[in-house]
N, C-alpha and C positions, 0 to 999 in steps of 0.2 A: 187460658193458654199460658204455657210456661215459656219464658224467653231463655234461650241459651246463648252464651257468649262464645263467639268463634275467634280464637286467637292462638298464637303459638305459645308453647310452654317454654320455660327457661331451658330445659334440657334439650328441646328441639333446636332452639337458637344456638346453644353451645355446640351441638353437633354440626350444624351448618357452618359456623365460624371455624371449627377445627378442620372440616373438609376443605373449605376455601383456603385456609392457611397451608394445608398440605399440597394442594394443587398449585398454589402460587410458588411454594418453595421448590417444586419440581420444574415448573414451566419457565420461571424467570431466568435461571441460568442457561437453559436451553435456548431461549429467545435471544439472550445477549450473545451467545456463541454464534448464532446464525447471523446476527448483524456484523460481527467481526469477520466471519467468513466472507460475507458480501463485500466488505471494505477491502479485504485482502485480494479478492478476485479483481476488483476495480483497479487497485494499485498495480497488480501484476499486469493487467491489460495496458495500463498507461505507460508503464516502464517498457513493455514490449513495443508499443507504438513509438515511443521516443527512440529506442534502439534502432528500429527499422527506418525511421525518418533520418536519423543521423547517418546510417549506412547508405541510404539512397543519396543523400546530399553529398557525402564524400565521394561516392562512386561517380556522380555526375560532374562535380566541380573540382575534384582532386584536392580539396582542402576543407577545413572547418572554418566557420565564421566566429568572430568574437561575439556577435549578436545572435543569441540562441533563437530569437523569434524568426530569423531568416531560415533556420534549418528545421524547426519543430513547430508543428501546428497545434499541439496539445496545449491549451491555454488555461485550463481549470485545475492545474496541479500546483502544489506548493513545492517550489524548488528555489535554490539559489545557484548562481553561476559565478565562478571565479575564473578569470582569463589572465594568463601570463603572456604578455606580448613578446617578451624576450624568447621564450621557448615555444611560442605558438601552440600552447596547450591550455586546456581548460578542465575544470571540475564542476560537475553539476551534482548537487546534493538534493535527493528526492526526499520529501517529508511525507509521513503518513499521519492520519488523524490519531489523536490520543483518545483514551476512553471517555474522559469527562469533557474536555475542551482543549483546543489548541492543536498543535502539530509537533512532531519530533523528527529529527534527522534519522533516516533509515538506510538509504542506499546511495552510493556514489557512482557516478559515471565519469570516467576520465577520457578525454579525447586529446589526441596528439597529431598535429599536422606533420611533424618531421617523420614519424614512423608510419603514419596512417593507421594508428591503433585506437581501439576503444576498449576500455577495461571497466568491468562492473565489479564492485566490492560492497561489502556490508559496512555500515558505520558501527564501530564498536560500542560497547557499553550495554547496560541493562535497558531493555525496551518493553513497552506495553504490548498488548495482545496483537494488534494489527501489524506492527513492525516486526515483532518476533515471528509471527506467522508467515509474513512475506519473506523474511530472511531464511526461514526453514525451507520454504518452497524453492527459493533461489538456489539453495545448496542442493536440494534433492534433484532439481532439474538441471543442475550443472550450469547455471547462468553466470556464476561468479568466475570469470576468467577474462583473458585478453583476446579480443577479436582483431585479426589483421584485416584491414579493409583494402589492402593493395593486392592486385592480382586475383588469383582464383581462390584465395583463402577466406572469402567472405563467409562468415558464420560457418 
């Protein structure tokens, strides 16, 4: 009896490696874009929730609070709040995730007790995928403007 060895040839292995390389070159950028789209959708939803809760709070109480946790129930977002006691106005900066790690400032929400206004604006500068995508959607959906919360002009 003659024994035969069963194994892959070098040529077959090279072809498999080339095919795997081509598939990964096509699939990886598409997978990364899908992750960014999901992060953009989550950020847009959170900003919408924050805007709605601020509007409801002002409508019920006729003023904004210095303490944001009294007005907004969204807890797992990255933001900073600056409150000016003299003008009774505040700025909330919303941060989006960066590609590798950390966060970057992306959107500003200004609230004013005197006028009862809430303004949404972009943070200037060059941004990574999630923030730039969020800003493009905000421009497209015309979210970047001033909302008067007094009277019948809500949204």
